N, CA and C of each residue as an Amber inpcrd file, in Angstrom:
protein
   321
   0.9510000  -1.1190000  -0.3200000   0.1670000   0.1510000  -0.1660000
   0.7620000   1.4340000   0.0450000   0.2630000   2.3910000  -0.4700000
   1.1560000   3.5710000  -0.7790000   0.4220000   4.7500000  -0.0220000
   0.7770000   5.7500000   0.5710000   0.2990000   7.0150000   0.9620000
   0.9590000   8.4870000   0.0180000   0.1100000   8.6060000  -0.5790000
   0.3670000   9.9170000  -1.5440000   0.3370000  11.2100000  -0.0750000
   1.3060000  11.6320000   0.3270000   0.6910000  13.1360000   0.9470000
   1.0360000  14.5490000   0.3270000  -0.2500000  15.1650000   0.2670000
   0.0390000  16.3810000  -0.0670000  -0.0880000  17.2080000   0.3740000
   1.1260000  18.1080000   1.0320000   1.4630000  18.8990000   2.3090000
   1.3990000  20.4820000   1.7010000   1.1390000  21.2720000   2.6460000
   1.0050000  22.7210000   2.4330000   1.4360000  23.4610000   2.8870000
   2.4930000  23.9650000   3.0420000   3.6900000  24.5300000   4.0470000
   2.4140000  26.0130000   3.9890000   3.1030000  26.1740000   5.7290000
   2.5190000  27.3870000   6.3790000   3.2650000  28.3460000   6.1350000
   3.2580000  29.1920000   4.5730000   4.2720000  30.2290000   4.4850000
   3.7560000  31.1580000   5.1390000   4.1370000  32.2550000   5.7880000
   4.0270000  33.5870000   5.9040000   2.9050000  34.5110000   4.7840000
   1.8730000  35.0830000   5.1820000   1.2710000  35.7330000   4.3230000
   0.5850000  34.7060000   3.1680000   0.3950000  33.4570000   2.8140000
  -0.1400000  32.6540000   1.8810000  -1.7750000  32.4430000   2.3620000
  -2.2070000  32.0430000   1.9520000  -3.5500000  31.9490000   1.8510000
  -4.2200000  30.5030000   1.7000000  -4.8810000  30.1870000   2.5640000
  -5.4450000  28.7960000   2.6920000  -7.0400000  28.5950000   3.7470000
  -7.7770000  28.6590000   2.5870000  -9.4340000  28.3300000   2.7020000
  -9.6820000  27.0330000   3.4040000  -9.3250000  27.2090000   4.2760000
  -9.9470000  25.3410000   4.9150000 -11.1870000  25.0070000   4.8660000
 -12.2750000  25.7800000   4.7280000 -14.0730000  25.6190000   5.0340000
 -13.5630000  25.1110000   3.2700000 -13.0510000  25.9060000   2.5880000
 -13.7000000  25.3630000   1.4830000 -12.8320000  24.0360000   0.6960000
 -11.9930000  23.7130000   1.3750000 -11.0630000  22.9830000   1.2140000
 -11.5500000  21.5560000   1.6490000 -12.2160000  21.5760000   2.8010000
 -12.4150000  20.5960000   3.2580000 -14.2900000  20.4240000   2.6880000
 -15.0990000  21.4650000   2.6340000 -16.5800000  21.3680000   2.4290000
 -16.7010000  21.2600000   0.4270000 -15.7010000  21.3150000  -0.0570000
 -15.7980000  21.4760000  -1.9680000 -14.9260000  20.9640000  -2.2650000
 -13.3660000  20.8270000  -1.9930000 -12.7560000  20.3670000  -3.1140000
 -12.2610000  18.9180000  -2.5820000 -12.2130000  18.5510000  -1.1470000
 -12.0550000  17.3320000  -0.8460000 -13.2780000  16.3230000  -1.1690000
 -14.3690000  16.8940000  -0.7470000 -15.6600000  15.9710000  -2.1180000
 -15.5270000  15.8750000  -3.1480000 -14.6700000  17.1260000  -3.8310000
 -14.7810000  15.9670000  -5.2340000 -13.8580000  15.0420000  -5.3810000
 -12.6090000  15.3790000  -4.7230000 -11.2590000  14.6800000  -4.6270000
 -11.8100000  13.5660000  -4.3410000 -12.3360000  13.3870000  -3.3600000
 -12.7450000  11.5180000  -2.7140000 -14.0220000  11.0600000  -3.8820000
 -15.0040000  11.9740000  -4.3640000 -15.6390000  11.3480000  -5.4460000
 -14.6800000  10.5360000  -6.7930000 -14.0320000  11.7810000  -7.2600000
 -13.0420000  11.3650000  -8.5450000 -12.7030000  10.3430000  -8.4820000
 -11.2050000  10.1660000  -6.9280000 -10.2790000   9.5510000  -6.8710000
 -10.9820000   8.1160000  -6.6110000 -11.9370000   8.3760000  -5.5830000
 -12.7180000   6.9680000  -4.5020000 -13.0660000   5.7040000  -5.5960000
 -13.6690000   6.4590000  -6.7080000 -14.0560000   5.6820000  -7.8700000
 -13.0770000   4.5300000  -8.0570000 -11.7560000   4.8740000  -7.7560000
 -10.7120000   3.3870000  -8.6020000 -10.9190000   2.4790000  -7.7640000
 -10.8910000   1.0770000  -7.9790000 -10.9520000   0.2110000  -7.3560000
  -9.5270000   0.0410000  -6.1880000  -8.3880000   0.9170000  -6.8290000
  -7.4960000   0.7120000  -6.0160000  -7.4610000   1.5610000  -4.8050000
  -8.2700000   2.4970000  -4.6640000  -8.2620000   3.4930000  -3.5270000
  -8.8450000   2.7420000  -1.9980000  -7.9710000   3.0190000  -1.7080000
  -8.1130000   2.7400000   0.1620000  -8.3340000   3.4260000   0.9480000
  -8.3200000   4.5590000   1.0170000  -8.7310000   5.4280000   2.2810000
  -8.2030000   7.1480000   2.1570000  -8.1870000   7.4250000   2.7860000
  -8.0680000   9.8630000   2.9530000  -8.1370000  10.1280000   4.2190000
  -6.9790000  10.6030000   4.5680000  -7.2610000  11.6280000   5.5000000
  -6.9180000  13.2430000   5.5990000  -7.5740000  14.2240000   5.9120000
  -7.7330000  15.3330000   5.8540000  -7.0770000  15.8220000   7.3800000
  -6.3390000  16.7790000   7.4960000  -5.4350000  17.2020000   8.6410000
  -5.4130000  18.6110000   8.2530000  -5.9560000  19.6000000   9.6200000
  -5.5420000  20.8040000   9.5780000  -4.4900000  21.3700000  10.7130000
  -3.4120000  21.8170000  10.2070000  -2.3020000  21.7960000  11.5120000
  -2.7350000  23.2620000  12.6850000  -2.4090000  23.0200000  13.6070000
  -2.9290000  23.7860000  14.6760000  -1.9050000  24.4900000  15.4450000
  -0.5050000  23.7900000  15.7700000   0.7710000  24.3680000  16.5950000
   1.6400000  23.5710000  16.0980000   3.0550000  24.0880000  16.5070000
   3.9830000  23.1140000  16.5120000   4.7100000  22.7580000  17.4950000
   5.9970000  21.7780000  17.5890000   6.0270000  21.7260000  19.0850000
   6.6780000  22.3320000  20.1460000   6.9020000  23.5630000  19.4920000
   7.3710000  25.2620000  20.7110000   5.9100000  25.8720000  20.5700000
   5.3470000  25.6580000  21.9810000   3.9810000  26.7270000  22.0920000
   4.1760000  27.8220000  21.6070000   3.3790000  28.0440000  20.9300000
   3.1100000  29.8680000  20.4700000   3.4750000  29.9280000  19.2110000
   4.1960000  28.6970000  18.5320000   4.4830000  28.9450000  17.2090000
   3.3150000  28.1250000  16.2770000   3.9280000  29.0030000  15.2150000
   2.5790000  28.1130000  14.0100000   2.8760000  26.5430000  13.7660000
   2.1090000  25.7400000  12.7000000   2.4740000  24.5400000  12.3150000
   3.4330000  24.6330000  11.3920000   3.9770000  24.2080000  10.9480000
   5.2070000  23.6260000   9.5340000   4.3970000  23.7630000   8.4460000
   3.1220000  23.0030000   8.7530000   2.2730000  22.7440000   7.6450000
   0.4420000  23.3130000   7.8990000  -0.0390000  24.0780000   7.2320000
  -1.3540000  24.5370000   7.2440000  -2.3610000  23.0940000   7.5170000
  -2.3730000  22.5420000   6.2830000  -3.0300000  21.8040000   6.0200000
  -2.1820000  20.2180000   5.3310000  -2.8230000  18.9120000   5.1570000
  -2.2070000  17.8070000   4.9200000  -3.5470000  16.9750000   4.5970000
  -2.9670000  16.2770000   3.4100000  -4.0270000  15.2090000   2.6800000
  -3.3390000  14.3860000   2.5700000  -3.7480000  12.8710000   3.0520000
  -2.8790000  12.1280000   2.8120000  -4.0960000  10.8440000   1.9200000
  -3.9700000  10.5320000   0.5410000  -4.5650000   9.2690000   0.4240000
  -3.7990000   8.1190000   0.2290000  -4.4550000   6.7480000   0.4090000
  -4.1400000   5.7660000   0.4990000  -4.7710000   4.8600000  -0.5470000
  -3.8650000   4.1650000  -1.4890000  -4.2580000   3.3560000  -2.6800000
  -3.3260000   2.5730000  -2.5650000  -3.7910000   1.2420000  -3.1150000
  -2.9360000  -0.2340000  -3.5920000  -1.4870000   0.4470000  -3.9230000
  -1.2560000   1.0460000  -4.7060000   0.0650000   1.2030000  -5.8500000
  -0.2800000   2.5580000  -6.3690000   1.1020000   3.1900000  -6.3770000
   1.5240000   4.5610000  -7.1510000   0.8270000   4.2530000  -8.3950000
   0.6320000   3.3550000  -9.0660000   0.5300000   3.3060000 -10.5720000
  -1.6840000   3.3190000 -10.2960000  -2.0850000   3.0180000  -9.4500000
  -3.4700000   2.9840000  -9.2390000  -3.8140000   4.3860000  -8.5200000
  -2.8170000   4.8070000  -7.9690000  -3.1620000   6.5850000  -7.6860000
  -3.2900000   7.2060000  -9.3220000  -1.8700000   7.3010000  -9.8020000
  -1.6870000   7.6680000 -11.2270000  -2.9530000   7.1970000 -12.2860000
  -3.3280000   6.5180000 -12.2150000  -4.5590000   6.0380000 -12.9610000
  -5.9760000   6.4950000 -12.2580000  -5.7690000   6.7220000 -11.0070000
  -7.1240000   7.4890000 -10.7730000  -6.9400000   9.2380000 -10.7060000
  -5.7430000   9.6430000 -10.9450000  -5.7430000  10.8000000 -10.4650000
  -5.5490000  11.7950000 -11.9270000  -4.5870000  10.9620000 -13.1130000
  -4.5150000  11.8800000 -14.1840000  -5.6260000  12.2750000 -14.9390000
  -6.9380000  11.2030000 -15.0400000  -8.0840000  11.8090000 -15.9400000
  -8.9270000  12.8380000 -15.1490000  -8.3150000  12.9710000 -13.9020000
  -8.8420000  14.0810000 -13.6600000  -8.3490000  15.7260000 -13.0460000
  -6.9050000  14.8570000 -13.3170000  -6.0090000  16.0230000 -12.8990000
  -6.2060000  17.9850000 -13.2280000  -6.3360000  17.9460000 -14.0970000
  -6.8880000  19.3780000 -14.7580000  -7.9700000  19.7880000 -13.8100000
  -8.8000000  19.5040000 -13.4270000  -9.9270000  19.6920000 -12.9000000
  -9.6990000  19.9210000 -11.0920000  -8.7810000  19.1300000 -10.9560000
  -8.5150000  19.1130000  -9.4800000  -7.7130000  20.4740000  -9.0440000
  -6.5170000  20.3090000 -10.3640000  -5.6050000  20.7750000 -10.3060000
  -5.6760000  22.6590000 -10.5330000  -7.0800000  22.7780000 -11.1760000
  -7.7920000  23.7670000 -11.4180000  -8.6150000  24.2300000 -10.4120000
  -9.3040000  23.7620000  -9.4980000  -9.8730000  24.0900000  -8.1450000
  -8.8700000  24.7860000  -7.4830000  -7.6660000  24.3590000  -7.2820000
  -6.7950000  24.9590000  -6.0060000  -6.5710000  26.6470000  -6.0070000
  -6.7660000  27.1490000  -7.0670000  -6.5950000  28.6580000  -6.8370000
  -8.3200000  29.1930000  -5.8530000  -9.1060000  28.1120000  -5.6620000
  -9.7680000  28.6600000  -4.7520000  -9.9400000  27.8510000  -3.6490000
  -8.9180000  27.4970000  -3.1640000  -8.7560000  27.4610000  -1.6850000
  -7.4860000  28.1320000  -1.3800000  -6.5840000  27.9380000  -2.3360000
  -5.0560000  28.2700000  -1.7210000  -4.2370000  29.1310000  -2.6680000
  -3.4340000  29.5280000  -2.3410000  -2.0500000  29.9220000  -3.5200000
  -1.0210000  29.6350000  -3.0730000  -0.7690000  28.4830000  -2.2340000
   0.5280000  27.5990000  -1.7380000   0.5750000  26.2780000  -2.6630000
   1.8520000  26.3150000  -3.3520000   2.5070000  25.3290000  -4.1380000
   2.8230000  24.0220000  -2.9200000   1.5730000  23.0030000  -2.9810000
   1.8350000  22.1380000  -2.1670000   3.2880000  21.4160000  -2.0590000
   3.5560000  20.5170000  -1.5800000   4.7480000  19.8590000  -0.9870000
   4.3990000  18.2840000  -1.3880000   4.6510000  17.2100000  -2.5300000
   3.8230000  16.1560000  -2.5340000   4.6220000  15.2720000  -2.7720000
   4.4490000  13.7270000  -1.9580000   5.2530000  12.8640000  -1.4300000
   4.3290000  11.1860000  -1.9190000   5.6640000  10.6850000  -2.5670000
   5.0650000   9.1410000  -2.2500000   5.5630000   8.4010000  -0.9850000
   4.9370000   7.7330000  -0.6910000   5.3650000   6.5760000   0.9010000
   4.5690000   5.2620000   0.6780000   5.7770000   4.2340000   1.2490000
   5.5280000   3.1110000   0.7700000   4.9710000   2.9530000   2.3100000
   3.5500000   2.5500000   2.5700000   3.1140000   2.2910000   3.9010000
   3.9290000   0.6630000   4.4820000   4.6040000   1.3440000   5.4680000
   5.4450000  -0.1700000   6.5340000   4.5850000  -0.4990000   7.1620000
   4.1530000   0.2190000   8.3350000   3.5140000  -0.3660000   9.6310000
   1.9500000   0.5980000   9.4880000   0.5850000  -0.0410000   9.6360000
  -0.1950000   0.5890000   9.6640000  -1.4800000  -0.3440000  10.5720000
  -1.8060000   0.6090000  12.1510000  -2.9840000  -0.0020000  12.7450000
  -4.0790000   0.4210000  12.7280000
């Protein structure tokens, strides 16, 4: 299983509309990508703090898709890439960091 992490750095002066992301963009993403047989799940997180009290989190938001394989993710994502990436200006001006991870332990 693989986890595709989409991380939005908490850059000073950047814009991220958490409500739009959670209420509009992610339901769209889940509907489009979740239809693929390799889809295993998704989680969305909103950064609230750093380990140092009173300091902001490193990431304002994170999304983690679980798929059977990277190929399954790409097969699910690529037909909808224009729609999903085209929606990004509606909730952020942040360039996300995207990382593919092999899941070694999941409880």
